[in-house]
C-alpha positions as CSV (number, residue, x, y, z in Angstrom):
1,M,-30.1,18.7,-21.4
2,T,-26.8,17.0,-22.5
3,A,-27.1,13.3,-22.0
4,P,-24.9,11.9,-19.4
5,M,-21.5,10.1,-20.7
6,R,-21.8,6.5,-20.4
7,L,-18.8,4.8,-19.2
8,H,-18.1,1.2,-19.6
9,T,-16.6,0.2,-16.2
10,L,-14.9,-2.6,-14.3
11,L,-16.0,-2.5,-10.7
12,A,-16.7,-5.1,-8.5
13,D,-19.6,-5.2,-5.6
14,Y,-17.7,-4.4,-2.6
15,P,-19.1,-2.5,0.5
16,V,-17.3,0.5,-0.3
17,T,-18.4,0.5,-4.1
18,H,-22.1,-1.0,-3.4
19,A,-24.0,2.4,-3.0
20,L,-22.5,3.2,-6.5
21,R,-23.0,-0.4,-8.3
22,T,-26.7,-0.4,-7.2
23,G,-27.7,3.1,-8.1
24,E,-28.1,4.3,-4.6
25,I,-26.0,7.3,-5.5
26,G,-25.8,8.5,-9.0
27,S,-24.9,11.3,-11.4
28,D,-26.5,13.5,-14.1
29,L,-23.0,13.6,-15.7
30,I,-22.2,9.8,-15.9
31,A,-24.0,6.6,-16.6
32,F,-22.3,3.5,-15.9
33,D,-22.1,0.4,-17.9
34,F,-20.7,-2.1,-15.2
35,A,-18.9,-5.4,-16.7
36,P,-20.2,-8.4,-15.8
37,Y,-17.5,-9.6,-13.6
38,E,-18.0,-10.7,-10.0
39,V,-14.2,-11.0,-9.4
40,S,-12.5,-8.3,-11.1
41,N,-9.1,-9.6,-11.6
42,Q,-10.6,-12.2,-14.4
43,A,-10.8,-8.7,-16.6
44,F,-7.4,-7.3,-15.8
45,K,-5.9,-8.9,-18.9
46,P,-8.1,-7.1,-21.3
47,M,-8.0,-4.1,-19.4
48,V,-4.4,-3.7,-19.9
49,R,-3.8,-5.3,-23.0
50,E,-7.1,-4.1,-25.2
51,L,-8.0,-1.2,-23.1
52,A,-11.5,-2.8,-23.1
53,F,-12.9,-0.3,-20.4
54,D,-13.3,3.4,-19.7
55,A,-12.4,3.1,-16.2
56,G,-12.1,0.5,-13.4
57,E,-10.4,-0.9,-10.5
58,L,-6.8,-2.6,-11.2
59,A,-4.4,-4.2,-9.1
60,I,-1.5,-1.8,-8.3
61,A,1.1,-4.2,-9.3
62,T,-0.9,-4.5,-12.6
63,F,-1.1,-0.8,-13.4
64,L,2.6,0.1,-12.3
65,Q,3.8,-2.8,-15.0
66,A,1.1,-1.2,-17.5
67,K,2.4,2.5,-16.9
68,D,5.8,1.0,-17.3
69,W,5.0,-0.4,-20.9
70,G,3.3,2.8,-21.9
71,R,-0.3,1.8,-21.6
72,P,-2.5,5.4,-21.6
73,L,-3.9,4.6,-18.0
74,T,-4.2,7.1,-15.4
75,L,-4.6,6.7,-11.8
76,L,-7.2,8.1,-9.6
77,P,-6.2,8.5,-5.9
78,A,-8.7,6.2,-5.0
79,T,-8.2,2.7,-3.5
80,I,-10.8,0.1,-4.0
81,S,-9.2,-2.7,-1.7
82,G,-6.4,-2.8,0.5
83,R,-5.1,-4.6,3.7
84,F,-2.1,-5.7,5.6
85,Q,-0.2,-8.7,3.8
86,H,2.1,-10.2,6.4
87,H,-0.9,-13.1,7.0
88,C,-0.8,-14.0,3.5
89,I,2.1,-17.0,3.2
90,A,1.4,-19.6,4.7
91,Y,3.1,-23.4,5.4
92,N,1.8,-26.9,6.6
93,I,3.0,-27.5,10.0
94,E,2.7,-31.3,9.6
95,R,6.0,-30.6,7.6
96,G,7.8,-28.7,10.0
97,E,7.9,-25.4,11.1
98,L,8.9,-22.6,8.3
99,R,9.9,-18.9,9.2
100,P,11.0,-16.1,6.7
101,Q,14.9,-17.1,7.4
102,D,14.3,-20.5,6.1
103,L,12.6,-19.7,2.7
104,A,16.1,-19.8,0.9
105,G,16.3,-23.1,-1.4
106,K,12.4,-23.7,-0.8
107,R,9.2,-23.6,-3.3
108,V,6.8,-21.1,-2.8
109,G,3.5,-20.8,-4.7
110,V,1.8,-17.8,-5.6
111,R,-1.1,-17.4,-8.4
112,A,0.8,-15.2,-10.4
113,Y,4.3,-13.8,-9.9
114,T,2.9,-10.5,-10.8
115,Q,0.2,-10.5,-8.5
116,T,0.0,-7.7,-6.4
117,T,-0.2,-9.7,-2.9
118,G,2.9,-11.6,-4.0
119,M,4.5,-8.3,-4.5
120,W,3.9,-6.9,-1.1
121,V,4.6,-10.2,0.6
122,R,7.9,-10.5,-1.2
123,G,8.9,-6.9,-0.7
124,I,8.0,-7.5,3.2
125,L,10.0,-10.6,3.1
126,Q,13.2,-9.0,1.6
127,N,13.0,-5.7,3.3
128,Q,11.6,-6.4,6.7
129,F,13.0,-9.8,7.2
130,G,16.0,-9.9,5.0
131,V,14.9,-12.8,2.8
132,D,17.0,-13.2,-0.6
133,L,14.2,-13.6,-2.9
134,S,16.6,-15.0,-5.8
135,K,17.3,-18.2,-3.7
136,V,13.5,-18.9,-3.6
137,T,11.9,-20.8,-6.3
138,W,8.5,-19.3,-7.1
139,L,5.8,-21.7,-8.7
140,T,3.1,-19.8,-10.2
141,F,-0.2,-20.8,-12.1
142,E,-1.3,-17.5,-14.3
143,D,0.8,-15.2,-16.6
144,A,1.3,-11.6,-16.3
145,H,-1.9,-9.4,-17.3
146,V,0.8,-7.2,-19.1
147,A,1.9,-9.6,-22.1
148,E,5.3,-7.9,-22.7
149,Y,6.6,-9.2,-19.2
150,E,8.5,-12.1,-18.8
151,N,9.2,-14.0,-15.5
152,P,12.6,-14.1,-13.7
153,P,14.6,-17.5,-14.1
154,N,13.8,-18.6,-10.7
155,V,9.8,-18.8,-11.6
156,I,8.3,-21.9,-13.0
157,I,5.0,-22.8,-14.1
158,A,2.9,-25.4,-12.3
159,P,1.5,-28.1,-14.5
160,P,-2.1,-27.1,-15.6
161,E,-3.8,-29.7,-13.7
162,K,-2.1,-28.5,-10.2
163,K,-3.9,-26.3,-7.8
164,L,-2.4,-24.1,-5.2
165,K,-4.0,-24.9,-2.3
166,D,-3.5,-28.7,-2.8
167,M,0.1,-28.4,-3.8
168,L,0.7,-26.8,-0.5
169,L,-1.2,-29.4,1.7
170,D,0.2,-32.5,-0.5
171,G,3.8,-31.2,0.3
172,E,4.7,-30.3,-3.3
173,L,5.1,-26.7,-2.0
174,D,7.0,-25.4,1.2
175,A,4.7,-22.4,1.4
176,A,2.1,-20.7,-0.4
177,M,0.6,-17.0,-0.6
178,L,-2.8,-17.4,-0.4
179,G,-4.3,-14.2,0.8
180,S,-8.0,-14.0,0.9
181,D,-8.4,-17.8,-0.3
182,M,-6.7,-19.0,3.0
183,P,-8.3,-22.2,3.8
184,D,-9.6,-22.5,7.4
185,D,-7.4,-25.7,7.8
186,P,-5.5,-26.4,11.3
187,R,-2.6,-27.4,9.5
188,L,-1.7,-23.8,8.3
189,R,0.3,-21.5,9.8
190,T,1.7,-18.0,8.6
191,V,5.5,-18.0,7.8
192,I,5.6,-14.7,9.4
193,P,5.2,-15.2,13.0
194,D,2.6,-13.1,14.9
195,P,1.7,-11.4,11.3
196,E,-0.4,-8.6,13.2
197,A,2.6,-7.7,14.9
198,A,4.7,-7.6,12.2
199,A,2.2,-5.4,10.0
200,R,2.0,-3.2,12.9
201,A,5.7,-2.7,13.2
202,W,5.8,-2.1,9.0
203,Y,2.9,0.4,9.4
204,G,4.9,2.3,12.2
205,K,8.0,2.3,10.1
206,H,6.5,3.4,6.7
207,R,3.0,4.8,7.4
208,A,1.9,3.0,4.5
209,V,-1.2,1.0,3.4
210,S,-0.5,-1.9,1.2
211,V,-3.3,-1.0,-1.3
212,N,-4.4,-4.0,-3.7
213,H,-6.8,-2.4,-6.2
214,M,-7.1,1.1,-7.0
215,F,-9.3,3.1,-9.6
216,V,-7.8,4.0,-13.1
217,V,-9.1,5.5,-16.2
218,R,-8.4,6.0,-19.7
219,S,-5.7,8.7,-20.3
220,D,-7.5,10.5,-23.0
221,L,-10.9,10.4,-21.1
222,S,-9.1,12.3,-18.1
223,R,-7.7,14.7,-20.8
224,D,-10.5,15.6,-22.4
225,H,-13.3,15.4,-19.9
226,P,-11.8,16.4,-16.4
227,G,-15.3,17.3,-15.1
228,V,-16.3,13.8,-15.6
229,I,-13.4,12.5,-13.9
230,A,-14.1,14.8,-11.0
231,E,-17.6,13.8,-10.6
232,L,-16.4,10.0,-11.1
233,F,-13.9,10.6,-8.0
234,R,-16.8,12.4,-6.1
235,L,-19.1,9.2,-6.5
236,L,-16.4,6.7,-5.4
237,K,-16.0,8.8,-2.4
238,E,-19.5,9.3,-1.6
239,S,-19.9,5.3,-2.3
240,K,-17.0,4.5,0.4
241,A,-18.5,6.9,3.0
242,R,-22.0,5.2,2.7
243,A,-20.1,2.1,3.9
244,G,-18.8,3.6,7.0
245,P,-15.6,3.5,8.8
246,K,-13.7,0.1,9.1
247,G,-11.1,0.0,11.7
248,E,-8.5,2.3,13.4
249,I,-6.5,2.5,10.0
250,D,-8.3,3.4,7.0
251,M,-7.3,0.4,4.5
252,R,-8.8,2.4,1.5
253,P,-6.9,5.6,1.3
254,Y,-8.0,8.5,-0.7
255,G,-6.0,11.3,-1.5
256,L,-2.4,12.0,-2.9
257,E,-0.3,12.6,0.1
258,T,-2.4,9.8,2.2
259,L,-1.5,7.3,-0.7
260,R,2.3,8.6,-1.0
261,P,4.0,6.4,1.3
262,G,2.1,3.1,0.1
263,L,2.7,4.0,-3.8
264,E,6.2,4.6,-3.1
265,L,6.8,1.4,-1.6
266,A,5.0,-0.4,-4.2
267,I,7.0,1.3,-6.8
268,E,10.3,0.3,-5.1
269,Y,9.0,-3.2,-4.2
270,C,8.2,-3.8,-8.1
271,H,11.5,-2.5,-9.2
272,Q,13.4,-4.6,-6.5
273,Q,11.4,-7.6,-8.0
274,G,11.9,-6.7,-11.6
275,L,8.3,-6.2,-12.3
276,V,9.1,-2.7,-13.4
277,R,12.1,-1.6,-15.6
278,R,12.5,1.8,-13.7
279,R,11.7,3.4,-10.6
280,M,8.9,5.8,-11.6
281,S,7.8,8.7,-9.3
282,V,4.6,8.9,-7.5
283,E,3.5,12.2,-9.6
284,E,3.9,10.4,-13.2
285,L,1.1,7.7,-12.2
286,F,-1.4,10.9,-12.0
287,D,-2.1,13.5,-14.6
288,D,-3.0,17.5,-14.1
289,T,-6.6,16.2,-13.6
290,T,-6.2,13.3,-11.2
291,I,-3.6,14.3,-8.9
292,G,-5.3,16.9,-7.1
293,L,-8.4,15.3,-6.3
294,E,-9.3,15.0,-2.5
């Protein structure tokens, strides 16, 4: 009997990946060597700069940049994490009310200009609320995962001793993109009023999920071992199913056509913001093996 192929894999332990991570589900074709990262974004740099993993999760903005710069990575139509993003930009009410139309001339903090949450929020601000992103100063704390990328001129790097949340609360920033790191602090309010209603309106228009992390594989692995890739997709899908449904809208969609609206918007937003140099088609993110997986 042929030994299973061992895949060095970047995949954090979420409810939708737990059954796979713990070995609750397994395969005769694949053995997993999971990289020791509790927070997967810590390994995105080696993933796109060194091709350090055979497969794993990757933020969609990072993947699009990697694709733009010719990295041999291929997308699976499998979402690891996703959410609506309208609640992810906050301001300190002690310093006065701040709405999207007030952001011109302001300083807004974000972990990295290329961060996927930042990409989605800026795209929403520009396209849903009419914000001119070039009139905002973006203060960042990390460089891009893809080494070739250079920030636009209205992006500045924070001093190394500074912290995003502290700068927002201390008034050194007018707003900040905090995402899942949003502190439970009564001084903070969302820049987008009633973000849940705004997200519903955005979804009603686009029928898109703003995915964060998706699953990718090395292109040579997909080309040379299509059976392994199909089995990998099956395991991911089964692990997600074990976690059970969450909410009315599936924020972790699978399958090309279900993902298409969100991927088209991610490509458009990335191009608008100069994160990628051209508008790619959705189809070129996949290959002959991965595009038809359902």
